N, C-alpha and C positions, 0 to 999 in steps of 0.2 A: 352178833356183831354190834359194836358200838356205833350208832349213827352219827356220832360227832367226828369220827376219824375220816380221813380221806381215802381209806381202803375201799375197793369196790364193794358196794352194798348189794346183797342178794335178798330176794323176797323170802319171807318167813313161811309162806304157804308150803305145806308138805309136798316134797318132790319138785318144787319149782326152783329153777336156777336162773331165772330172769333178773335183770337189774331192778333194784328197788328204786322207786321214785317218791314213795310216801312213807311217813312215820306215823304209826298208830300208837298214841300214848294212852296207857290204861293203868288201872290198878284194881285189885280185888279188895273191896272194903273190909272183908272178913279177915284179911291177912296183912294189909298194908295201911299205913297212916294216910290220911287224906291227901297230903302233899306229895307222896311218893308216886313216881311215874315209871312204869316199866314200858318197854317199847317193842313193837313188832314192826318189821319193814314189809312193804308191799309194792308189787309191780302194779301197773295199770289194770291188768287182768284180774288180780286178786284183791284189789282194794275194797271193793264192795263186799265180797264174801267175808274177808277177815273183819271188816267193820261191823257187818251184821252179826257175826259170831260173838264179838265182844259186846256189842250193843244189846243183844238179847239177854245178856247176863248183867247188864248195867255196869260193865267194866270200862267201856270206852270213854275217854275224857277229851281226846282231841285227835284230829287228823291234820297233819301238816306236811307240806312238800318237804322232801329230804333236804334240799338246798336251803330252804328257809330254816329248818330245824338246826342244821349245821351252823348257819350264820348266827342264830340266837345263842347257841352254845359258845361261840367264839367271843361274844360281847363281854 
């Protein structure tokens, strides 16, 4: 789901249907240009787990509150 929309956001963790409150911006430097950002959404419970997963691979670029991310995208 696009975190810019106002649709209900759901956590990206496998099997989780909780409301997302975080955006994890990432890229795979072997596949993406440095400025490209892909996103995963996370609930409070899965934020650390998903961040650790991306961080161990050096993919994680930023973790931002969903509302802050949406506000930035509207500017």
